[in-house]
C-alpha positions as CSV (number, residue, x, y, z in Angstrom):
1,M,8.4,-10.2,-25.0
2,A,9.3,-10.9,-21.3
3,R,7.9,-14.5,-21.7
4,Q,10.1,-15.3,-24.6
5,V,13.3,-13.9,-23.0
6,L,12.4,-15.7,-19.8
7,S,11.9,-19.0,-21.7
8,A,15.2,-18.7,-23.5
9,L,17.0,-18.0,-20.3
10,A,15.3,-20.8,-18.4
11,E,16.1,-23.2,-21.2
12,A,19.8,-22.1,-21.2
13,L,19.7,-22.8,-17.4
14,D,18.4,-26.3,-18.3
15,L,15.3,-25.9,-16.0
16,P,12.5,-28.5,-16.2
17,R,9.8,-27.7,-18.7
18,A,7.1,-27.6,-16.0
19,L,9.1,-25.1,-14.0
20,I,9.6,-22.9,-17.1
21,E,5.8,-22.9,-17.8
22,D,5.1,-21.9,-14.2
23,M,7.6,-19.1,-14.4
24,R,6.3,-17.9,-17.7
25,L,2.7,-17.8,-16.4
26,A,3.6,-16.1,-13.1
27,V,5.7,-13.4,-14.9
28,T,2.8,-12.8,-17.4
29,E,0.4,-12.4,-14.5
30,A,2.7,-10.0,-12.7
31,C,3.3,-7.9,-15.9
32,T,-0.5,-7.9,-16.6
33,N,-1.0,-6.6,-13.0
34,V,1.4,-3.8,-13.6
35,V,-0.2,-2.8,-17.0
36,R,-3.8,-2.9,-15.5
37,H,-3.1,-1.3,-12.1
38,A,0.2,0.6,-11.9
39,Y,-0.3,2.7,-15.0
40,F,-4.0,2.9,-15.2
41,D,-4.0,6.4,-16.7
42,G,-1.0,6.3,-19.0
43,D,2.2,4.7,-20.2
44,G,4.9,3.4,-17.9
45,S,7.8,0.9,-17.7
46,I,8.1,-2.6,-16.4
47,D,11.4,-3.9,-15.2
48,V,11.9,-7.7,-15.2
49,V,15.1,-9.0,-13.5
50,V,16.1,-12.6,-13.1
51,H,18.7,-13.9,-10.6
52,A,19.7,-17.5,-11.1
53,G,21.9,-18.9,-8.4
54,G,22.1,-21.7,-6.0
55,G,19.0,-23.9,-5.8
56,H,16.4,-21.3,-7.0
57,V,15.6,-18.7,-9.6
58,E,14.3,-15.3,-8.5
59,V,12.3,-13.2,-10.8
60,V,11.5,-9.6,-10.0
61,V,8.8,-7.6,-11.8
62,A,8.9,-3.9,-10.8
63,D,7.1,-0.7,-11.8
64,E,7.2,2.9,-10.9
65,G,3.5,3.5,-11.1
66,R,0.8,3.7,-8.6
67,G,1.7,0.3,-7.1
68,T,-0.5,-2.5,-6.0
69,G,-2.9,-0.6,-3.8
70,P,-6.7,-0.5,-4.5
71,S,-7.2,0.0,-8.2
72,P,-10.0,1.7,-10.1
73,D,-9.8,-1.2,-12.5
74,T,-12.4,-3.7,-11.3
75,R,-13.1,-5.5,-14.6
76,G,-11.0,-8.6,-13.8
77,P,-11.7,-11.4,-11.4
78,G,-8.8,-10.4,-9.1
79,L,-7.1,-13.8,-9.3
80,G,-3.6,-12.7,-10.5
81,L,-1.8,-12.5,-7.2
82,P,-3.3,-15.8,-5.9
83,L,-2.3,-17.5,-9.1
84,I,1.3,-16.1,-8.9
85,A,1.5,-17.2,-5.2
86,T,0.4,-20.7,-6.3
87,L,2.9,-20.9,-9.2
88,A,5.9,-19.6,-7.4
89,D,7.5,-21.3,-4.4
90,S,7.5,-17.9,-2.7
91,L,6.0,-14.5,-3.5
92,E,6.7,-11.2,-1.8
93,V,4.9,-8.0,-2.9
94,Q,6.9,-4.9,-1.9
95,R,5.5,-1.4,-2.2
96,G,7.8,1.5,-2.9
97,A,8.2,4.3,-0.5
98,G,6.9,6.9,-3.0
99,A,5.4,4.9,-5.8
100,G,5.7,1.6,-7.5
101,S,5.8,-2.0,-6.5
102,R,8.0,-5.1,-6.9
103,F,6.8,-8.7,-7.2
104,V,9.6,-10.9,-6.0
105,M,9.0,-14.5,-7.1
106,S,11.2,-17.4,-6.2
107,F,11.2,-20.7,-7.9
108,V,13.0,-23.8,-6.7
109,R,15.1,-25.2,-9.5
110,K,14.6,-28.9,-8.7
111,R,11.1,-29.4,-7.5
112,T,9.8,-32.8,-6.4
113,M,6.5,-31.8,-8.1
114,P,5.5,-28.9,-10.3
115,A,3.6,-26.2,-8.4
116,M,0.6,-26.4,-10.7
117,G,1.3,-29.8,-12.3
118,L,1.7,-28.2,-15.8
119,G,3.8,-29.5,-18.5
């Protein structure tokens, strides 16, 4: 659902197709990280917030779970964060004081080249 809403918003902002695809994949990876790690033993929420202003679009994916620390889930290859860092023009992972984490991804609106060359 987050991918479709993000796509509709990005198209309304008239962002380049390659940038939209990079944003969609980065948000999907961040949400997958939350599902697999933050709420390993149960249900929880994911907040996705988009700030579009100036020359960049910022997307924040946040949880109130166990955060991004070492996870008992070792089934995946562990490539989500490196992929997000490659797709976004900047990535900051913030850990909450008590629990939770925030993935703050920034994307430059008018790139000279797509981050991954997709699209």
